[in-house]
C-alpha positions, 0 to 999 in steps of 0.5 A: 902356250894357250891363247889366254896366256898369249893374250895376257902377255901381249896385253901386259908387255905390248906387241913389240916386247911380246914379239922380241920375247916370243917371236924373234926369240923362242920360249918354253914354259916348264910348269913342273919346274915353275920356269920360263926359258927364253932363248935368243941369238943376241946378247943385247936382247938377252940383257934387255929381257933380263933387265927390263922384262923378267920381273914382269914376266915372272909376275904374269906367270905367277898370277896366271898359274896362281903360284909363287916362285916362278923363275925366268931364265934367258939363254944364248944360242949360236946364230946359225944364219948364213954369212953374206957379203956386207957393205955400209956407209958412215956408221959410227962403230961406237954406237951399238945396242950394247952400250945404249942405256935403256930406261923407261923413257926410251925402252919402246923405241929401243925395242922397236929398233932391236926388232927391226935390226933382227928382221929388216923389212919384216918387222915395223917398216917404216920405223919413225923415231922422234924426240928432242935433240940429244936423247939418243935417236942417232945412237939407235939409228947407228945401232941398227946399222951396226947390228945388221952389218956385224951379223951379216943379215943384209948386204947393203946398209946406208946411214945418211943425214937428210942434209947430206941426202939433199946435198947429194941430190943437188950435186947429182943434178949439177953433174947430171948424175941423177941415175947414179944418185938413185942407184945409190939410195934405191939399191940398198937393203937398209936405209937409215935417214937422220933428222928428216925434218930438214927436208921441209920446204925442199920440193925436189928432195921430197919428190926424190925421197917419195919415189925412193921410199916407194921403191924400197918399200915395195921391195921389202927393204927396211926404212928407218927415219928420225925427226925432232917431232912426229910426222903429223907435226912436220911442216912444209912436207907433202901430205903423201910423204907424211902419209908414208912416214905414218904407215909403219911404227912411230916410236918416241924417245923422251927425256931420261928419268932419274934412274936412267940418267944415273945409269947413263952417267955411270956408263959414261964414267966407265968409258973414262975409267973414272969413279965418282962418289954415289952422292956426286952421281946423284947431284949430276943426275938431278942437275942435268935433266934435259938430254944426254949431251948435257950429261956428256958435257958435264962429265968431260969437264969433270974429266978435264979438271981431274986430269989437269989438277992431277986428282988421284982419288979412287973416287972423286968426292962430291965437293969436287964435283959441285965445285967443277959444275957450279958454273954450268947453267941449266934452266931447272924445273919449277915443279913442286910436290904440290904441282905433282899431287894436283896433276896426278889427282886431276889425271886420275879424277880423284880428290887430293883427300883420297891420296892422303887417306888410308884407302887401299882401293886400287883406284887410289893406291895406284895414283898414290904410287905414281905420285911417289915415283914422280916425287922421286924421279922429277924432284929427286926427293928422299924416301923420307921426305916423300913419306913426310909429304904423303904421311906414309911410312918409309917402307910403304914409300920404297915399295910404291916407288919400286912397284911403279919402276917394275910396272913401267915395263907395262905400256899402260903404266908407261903411258900414264907416267909419260902423259902426266910428265908431259902435262907437268912440263907443259904447265910448270917448266 
């Protein structure tokens, strides 16, 4: 692969996705057949590339070679790594990469975790994942541990919450077993600590963690931490420790968008062997926007109601779902279409008249597509309603929405959408 194409892939995909597609996996470009073949040893990576990056890879190759009809093929190869003895603590076997629903709100963190799991201590060390409660940070942490354990990549994996780390330290001091405590956490290959923000104000805990961190890092052992906020915003934590947290890769997990929420709902329903009408799924995805736990709670209520009332319909009807969830209170957004249009035009420094014009300039078309995407994703408007608002035909609106959906694999587009969404929720939520 020539340097110009490598540079283009890196720029469009971002470094993490590039590493997974071309460094952790292997790839071959067949110019005559107009095909790129990517080979990986892991099914999670195969599915992730196929779902999230194949359209973007295809688009890059077609632009670079100025030819249409390129194909992306992702193949599996048997893992030939040597099997080693492995031990672990407190991992939930049900939290894996395979059953984690990947969307635009979490794909960067997912990719980072997958890269770390493939090569512990070599890719992105430490890895710091942050985001609000109920967005999947703990799931990703367990997924790393399960991946490493099941593929016999490392000998010892420890998952622990920061609270248990604190309690273990207190007990070891009381029982005069501090060396035993240190051996437990410093003689590991992969250390996964959940909710690190709870060590705030705990000076002795921070002292022990600092030295544990240093020892593991110097030995190239993998460290992954989660928190509800980025390192710079952690209060009552020593600067030297925050500096260590910031020395590797920082990845955030945001609120899931509409399509991701729908995918999560369908995945959860599969687990209960339950089916809802498509419109009922849309209702749930529109109502429960803040985190996955809200969605899980609603589904559990639907399952319980269905079982108790012996509803045997092949698909639960929308009117039943509305009735079941009517008492679940959610602080819904006050964002309007006008708010979205105003925020997007301010962000891209164009006028609202430009948006409603027939201009085909890229500087106008792209913001218009972003507005279309956000009207659909945040407010759940139909394509027909969006067309009426923007004075565009139905086909143009669908194309605009789907265009952004594909382009979200690009770090720049994802960053634009995330920044605008953050501005909207800060101002109007």
